[in-house]
C-alpha positions in Angstrom: 158.2 -18.2 -46.0 156.2 -15.1 -47.0 158.1 -12.9 -49.5 156.5 -9.6 -48.5 154.3 -8.1 -45.8 150.9 -6.6 -46.7 150.0 -3.2 -45.5 146.9 -1.1 -45.9 146.8 2.7 -46.1 144.4 3.1 -43.2 143.0 6.4 -44.4 141.8 4.6 -47.6 139.1 2.9 -45.6 137.5 6.2 -44.8 136.9 5.1 -41.2 137.7 6.6 -37.8 141.3 5.5 -36.8 140.4 2.9 -34.2 137.9 1.3 -36.5 140.3 1.4 -39.5 142.9 -0.6 -37.5 140.3 -3.3 -36.6 139.2 -3.5 -40.2 142.7 -3.6 -41.5 143.5 -6.5 -39.2 140.3 -8.3 -40.2 141.2 -7.9 -43.9 144.5 -9.7 -43.3 147.0 -6.9 -43.2 150.3 -7.2 -41.4 150.6 -3.4 -41.0 149.1 0.0 -41.7 150.4 3.2 -43.2 149.0 6.3 -41.4 148.7 9.9 -42.5 150.5 12.0 -39.9 150.1 15.6 -41.0 146.8 16.8 -39.6 144.0 16.1 -37.1 144.4 13.5 -34.4 147.5 12.0 -36.1 149.5 15.2 -36.4 152.6 15.0 -34.1 151.6 18.1 -32.2 148.3 16.5 -31.3 149.7 13.3 -30.0 151.0 13.5 -26.5 153.2 10.8 -25.0 150.1 9.2 -23.4 148.2 9.2 -26.7 151.2 7.7 -28.5 151.2 5.0 -25.9 147.5 4.4 -26.5 148.0 4.1 -30.2 150.8 1.6 -29.8 148.5 -0.5 -27.7 145.7 -0.3 -30.3 148.2 -1.4 -33.0 149.4 -4.3 -30.9 145.9 -5.4 -29.9 145.1 -5.7 -33.6 148.4 -7.5 -34.4 149.6 -4.6 -36.6 152.8 -2.7 -37.3 153.2 0.7 -38.8 154.6 0.1 -42.2 155.2 3.8 -42.7 153.8 7.2 -41.8 152.7 9.5 -44.6 154.3 12.8 -44.0 153.2 14.5 -47.3 152.7 18.2 -46.4 151.1 18.9 -49.8 151.5 22.0 -51.9 154.6 22.0 -54.1 156.6 19.7 -51.9 160.1 21.2 -51.1 160.5 23.1 -54.4 159.9 26.5 -52.8 162.8 27.8 -50.6 160.7 30.2 -48.6 158.3 27.4 -47.5 161.0 24.9 -46.7 162.1 25.9 -43.1 158.6 25.3 -41.7 158.1 22.1 -43.8 161.4 20.7 -42.8 160.8 21.2 -39.1 157.3 19.6 -39.4 158.9 16.7 -41.3 161.4 16.2 -38.5 158.6 15.9 -36.0 156.9 13.3 -38.1 160.2 11.3 -38.1 160.1 11.5 -34.3 156.5 10.3 -34.3 157.3 7.4 -36.6 160.1 6.2 -34.4 157.8 6.4 -31.3 155.3 4.1 -33.2 158.0 1.6 -34.2 158.4 2.7 -37.8 161.5 4.0 -39.6 159.8 5.1 -42.9 158.1 8.4 -43.6 156.7 8.7 -47.2 156.3 12.0 -48.9 156.2 13.8 -52.2 159.1 16.3 -52.6 157.8 17.9 -55.8 158.8 17.3 -59.4 162.6 16.8 -59.8 163.6 19.0 -62.7 165.5 17.6 -65.7 168.0 20.5 -65.5 170.4 19.7 -62.7 171.8 23.3 -62.8 168.5 25.2 -62.2 167.6 26.8 -58.9 164.7 24.5 -58.2 167.0 21.5 -58.4 169.4 23.2 -55.8 166.4 24.0 -53.6 165.3 20.4 -53.6 168.9 19.2 -52.9 169.2 21.6 -49.9 165.9 20.5 -48.4 166.4 16.8 -49.0 170.0 16.9 -47.6 168.7 18.4 -44.4 165.9 15.8 -44.2 168.3 13.0 -45.2 170.8 13.8 -42.5 168.2 14.0 -39.8 166.6 10.8 -40.8 170.0 9.0 -41.1 171.1 10.1 -37.7 167.9 8.5 -36.3 168.1 5.3 -38.3 165.1 6.3 -40.4 164.3 7.1 -44.1 162.2 9.7 -45.8 160.8 7.8 -48.8 160.2 9.8 -51.9 157.1 8.5 -53.7 157.6 7.8 -57.3 155.6 9.4 -60.1 156.5 13.0 -60.7 159.6 12.1 -62.8 161.1 9.0 -64.5 162.9 6.6 -62.2 166.3 7.3 -63.8 166.0 11.0 -63.0 165.0 10.3 -59.4 168.0 8.0 -59.1 170.4 10.7 -60.3 168.9 13.1 -57.8 169.1 10.6 -54.9 172.7 9.8 -55.8 173.5 13.5 -55.4 172.5 13.7 -51.8 174.8 13.6 -48.8 173.4 10.4 -47.1 171.0 7.6 -47.8 168.5 9.0 -45.3 166.2 9.8 -48.2 165.0 6.7 -50.0 162.1 5.6 -52.2 158.5 4.6 -51.7 157.9 2.9 -55.0 154.4 3.4 -56.3 154.1 1.5 -59.6 150.7 3.0 -60.5 152.0 6.6 -60.3 154.8 5.6 -62.8 152.3 4.1 -65.2 149.6 6.8 -64.8 151.7 9.9 -64.8 155.2 9.4 -66.4 154.6 6.4 -68.5 157.6 4.8 -66.9 158.1 1.0 -66.6 157.6 0.0 -62.9 159.6 -3.2 -63.4 162.7 -1.3 -64.7 162.1 1.3 -62.0 162.6 -1.4 -59.4 166.1 -2.2 -60.7 167.0 1.5 -61.3 166.0 2.5 -57.8 167.0 -0.8 -56.0 169.4 0.6 -53.4 166.9 3.2 -52.2 163.6 1.3 -52.0 162.4 1.1 -48.4 158.6 0.9 -48.9 156.2 0.3 -51.7 152.6 0.9 -52.6 150.3 -1.7 -54.1 148.2 0.4 -56.6 147.2 0.0 -60.2 145.9 2.3 -62.9 146.4 3.4 -66.5 147.3 6.6 -68.3 144.5 8.2 -70.4 146.3 11.2 -71.7 150.0 11.8 -71.6 151.1 15.3 -70.5 153.9 17.0 -68.6 153.9 15.5 -65.1 154.4 19.0 -63.8 150.8 19.8 -64.9 149.5 16.8 -63.0 151.4 17.7 -59.8 150.4 21.3 -60.0 146.8 20.1 -60.0 147.6 18.0 -56.8 149.1 21.1 -55.2 146.1 23.2 -56.0 143.2 20.8 -55.5 144.4 17.6 -54.0 143.5 14.1 -55.1 139.9 15.2 -55.6 140.7 17.6 -58.3 138.3 16.8 -61.2 140.8 17.8 -63.8 143.0 14.7 -62.9 140.3 12.4 -64.4 141.2 13.6 -67.9 144.8 12.2 -67.5 144.7 8.9 -65.6 142.4 6.3 -64.1 143.1 4.4 -60.9 141.9 0.8 -61.0 141.7 -2.1 -58.6 144.8 -4.3 -58.5 145.2 -6.4 -61.7 142.8 -4.2 -63.7 145.3 -1.6 -64.8 148.6 -1.5 -66.7 150.9 -2.5 -63.9 152.3 -6.0 -64.6 152.1 -7.2 -61.1 153.7 -10.7 -61.5 156.7 -9.1 -63.2 156.8 -6.2 -60.7 156.7 -8.5 -57.7 159.3 -10.7 -59.3 161.6 -7.7 -59.7 161.2 -6.7 -56.1 162.1 -10.2 -55.0 165.1 -10.2 -57.4 166.6 -7.2 -55.8 166.1 -8.6 -52.3 163.2 -6.4 -51.2 161.1 -8.1 -48.5 159.3 -5.2 -47.0 155.8 -3.9 -47.3 153.4 -3.9 -50.2 151.0 -1.3 -48.8 147.6 -1.1 -50.5 146.5 2.4 -51.4 143.0 3.0 -52.9 142.3 6.7 -53.5 139.0 6.3 -55.3 136.1 3.8 -55.4 132.7 3.7 -53.8 133.4 0.8 -51.4 137.0 1.0 -50.3 136.9 -1.9 -47.9 135.6 -4.2 -50.6 138.3 -3.0 -53.0 141.0 -3.5 -50.4 139.7 -7.0 -49.5 140.1 -7.9 -53.1 143.5 -6.3 -53.2 144.7 -8.3 -50.2 143.5 -11.5 -51.9 145.2 -10.5 -55.2 148.5 -9.9 -53.5 148.3 -13.2 -51.5 147.6 -15.1 -54.7 150.5 -13.5 -56.5 153.1 -13.7 -53.7 153.3 -17.5 -54.2 
């Protein structure tokens, strides 16, 4: 019996949507994660008929939607004046996910401050409580992607929310590359909240305040050249994530969901992802 399902971040393939689904199926994926914030995948651009066509394309390729990526960019939900619009857009992404048969919407919420009494912490709590309650009522989860803060701090924040409608998308590489946190321990720390994971690897080059890293993301996105001074993303098994121990930890807590391959750099993403699928299949036992 297979321990986990293998997903592919379809956008990592840098192909048109229909072609990316075909290639994902050919590479051996069980499902795909799709960005749903702009272009043809934005909820406002997908009529009921188009949603039906997408469901058909997924079924024809034998794929599920492991999650939608609803990351709206910028500084996440740390700025009160931006949050009403972002929250409403996020709710529409929940609706789209449910229409496509998925109950997981991954996102970055911004860096959770260490000071639980500061205004930014309260702003995040207010926004995430509203998101959590909407998701919970609909049987879904917003899954906060790990990386901006240590797992223990994220756990404290999640424990402070009103429902479990906000969970975790555990990205082990982000923990290694940005916070220097141990992904294996993070699995145990965040166990009750993990609803989706990324399969990604990398190493830290220069330790710095994660707020600096995520401010670069907010300003320039993943292509910001400054980020290359701080970390290096690698193919699976070539970075500092101990994948055998990481997968064993996920199995130990009873997680049996998706390991979704995300490759944000590399000249030949399809080749990298093919190797990643093989790597995961070999290590899943």
